[in-house]
C-alpha positions, -999 to 999 in steps of 0.1 A, spaced: -589 -529 367 -622 -521 352 -627 -492 377 -593 -479 367 -601 -480 330 -633 -461 337 -611 -435 354 -590 -432 323 -621 -427 302 -632 -399 326 -598 -383 322 -597 -384 284 -634 -385 274 -641 -348 267 -612 -340 244 -596 -373 233 -629 -391 226 -644 -360 209 -615 -361 185 -615 -398 181 -652 -398 176 -651 -370 150 -626 -388 129 -639 -424 134 -634 -446 104 -654 -471 85 -644 -498 60 -616 -491 35 -624 -481 0 -604 -470 -31 -579 -443 -39 -571 -414 -41 -558 -424 -7 -555 -390 10 -587 -375 -4 -610 -385 24 -641 -371 7 -638 -399 -19 -628 -428 4 -638 -442 38 -604 -452 52 -598 -416 65 -616 -385 77 -609 -348 70 -600 -328 101 -595 -291 104 -580 -283 139 -592 -247 142 -628 -257 135 -626 -286 159 -612 -265 188 -636 -237 183 -666 -261 185 -651 -280 214 -643 -249 234 -679 -236 229 -695 -269 236 -674 -284 264 -648 -260 279 -670 -231 286 -701 -252 295 -682 -275 319 -663 -252 341 -674 -262 376 -639 -258 391 -636 -221 383 -670 -205 378 -658 -170 386 -631 -168 360 -636 -150 327 -641 -169 295 -607 -158 284 -590 -170 315 -609 -203 314 -597 -209 278 -561 -199 287 -559 -223 316 -574 -251 296 -550 -246 267 -520 -247 291 -533 -277 309 -538 -299 278 -506 -289 261 -518 -264 234 -489 -241 245 -463 -269 244 -436 -257 219 -425 -293 212 -457 -298 193 -463 -303 164 -435 -324 149 -437 -326 111 -420 -347 85 -424 -335 49 -413 -356 19 -406 -338 -14 -395 -350 -48 -388 -335 -82 -410 -341 -111 -383 -348 -137 -353 -371 -138 -318 -358 -145 -322 -361 -183 -354 -339 -182 -379 -367 -187 -411 -363 -167 -414 -389 -139 -445 -411 -136 -447 -419 -98 -479 -428 -81 -471 -408 -50 -479 -372 -40 -450 -348 -48 -454 -330 -15 -468 -346 16 -465 -339 53 -470 -362 83 -480 -349 117 -464 -371 143 -490 -380 169 -470 -397 196 -479 -433 205 -499 -437 173 -474 -456 151 -455 -424 141 -420 -440 142 -430 -466 116 -445 -440 93 -413 -418 96 -392 -448 86 -414 -455 56 -412 -419 44 -374 -421 45 -374 -454 27 -397 -440 1 -374 -409 -5 -344 -433 -8 -363 -454 -33 -372 -423 -54 -336 -414 -55 -321 -448 -62 -347 -464 -84 -364 -435 -101 -334 -412 -103 -353 -383 -87 -342 -357 -63 -361 -366 -31 -357 -358 6 -376 -358 39 -374 -326 60 -383 -326 97 -398 -295 113 -399 -294 151 -389 -273 181 -359 -293 192 -336 -320 178 -324 -333 211 -309 -301 223 -297 -268 209 -295 -232 221 -325 -209 225 -315 -192 192 -315 -225 173 -349 -235 187 -363 -201 178 -350 -206 142 -364 -241 141 -398 -228 153 -398 -202 126 -390 -228 99 -418 -250 112 -443 -221 112 -432 -211 77 -438 -247 65 -473 -247 81 -481 -213 66 -470 -225 31 -491 -256 33 -521 -236 44 -517 -213 14 -513 -242 -10 -544 -259 3 -563 -226 2 -558 -224 -36 -580 -254 -42 -581 -291 -34 -560 -299 -4 -545 -328 -24 -520 -301 -37 -502 -308 -4 -517 -337 15 -512 -336 53 -520 -367 73 -518 -382 107 -529 -412 128 -551 -416 159 -555 -444 183 -581 -455 208 -574 -430 237 -575 -457 264 -549 -480 247 -528 -450 238 -528 -439 275 -518 -473 287 -490 -475 262 -478 -440 270 -475 -445 308 -456 -477 302 -431 -458 280 -428 -427 301 -420 -448 332 -390 -462 313 -372 -429 313 -390 -408 340 -378 -422 373 -399 -398 394 -431 -409 377 -420 -446 379 -412 -444 416 -444 -426 424 -469 -447 405 -455 -481 395 -469 -508 419 -452 -542 416 -453 -556 451 -473 -587 459 -501 -586 484 -504 -615 508 -542 -612 509 -545 -620 472 -535 -648 449 -507 -642 424 -530 -633 396 -553 -612 418 -522 -594 432 -510 -585 397 -544 -571 389 -545 -550 420 -510 -537 412 -520 -527 377 -551 -510 390 -531 -490 415 -505 -481 389 -532 -468 365 -551 -450 392 -519 -432 404 -510 -423 369 -544 -408 362 -542 -386 394 -506 -377 386 -511 -365 351 -543 -347 360 -524 -327 387 -492 -322 366 -508 -312 333 -498 -345 317 -463 -339 330 -459 -318 299 -447 -349 282 -456 -353 245 -464 -390 250 -490 -382 276 -504 -350 262 -538 -355 245 -538 -364 208 -557 -333 198 -530 -310 211 -505 -325 186 -523 -304 160 -516 -270 176 -506 -243 151 -521 -262 123 -553 -241 124 -568 -241 88 -547 -269 75 -569 -298 63 -555 -331 77 -564 -366 66 -568 -386 97 -563 -424 97 -570 -449 125 -539 -467 138 -555 -500 131 -552 -492 94 -515 -485 96 -505 -514 73 -526 -499 45 -512 -465 52 -476 -478 51 -482 -494 17 
């Protein structure tokens, strides 16, 4: 099992751990919660800056497999392999509320007026989405404000090519608007946040979930049989190790099966470029949900 976990680390180290390392947290401090320069529970992250540095430092320097390719082709192949061309990413949830109640009185609500969540799969995103919807409902029912959550993503479980193109354009327009708002000054004018998780635990959680709906992956890599040469506990350990090793080889050969649950966390920030994002560790999700 330890050998298999080492294999996972080899698979994700360069990109996943570079991102997780860059945004590593320390002890929580005080508000303002989404202004990472003044607290220690989150870290500021700019995707374009991160990818430019990573490509220069890792992708172009560690290209043993295709030494004769041009830098442009190396970068293109790498982007395709890690999911930076996957149109299903990113998935955004933006909450908005009015500043005045129906009678015209200014509202005093200790919550950002505009805020966007970037859903990083297998990092507590579903819980955060649910909290945003509850918060919007509370603003409507208890504060008397006009509040809503809008989701921006490539597909909503189907749709024609025309609809998906329209959804893509809406998502890009939202990202562009956020970038412009943040560019006028402090990015707290429209906070954007997301969560990260230890890459190894995320990987293990992801392959377990993907096997629940991908029968091909499950049939190929899930090892459950008992081995007569081992005790019951040893047999289970061997089966887990074989499952993990098979999964590592499979997603390496299949470009993470182009599945958003397996695609590296960093790729979930494609298109975000100059948007400044407040990154929280999943272990702090209870504080975040509050």
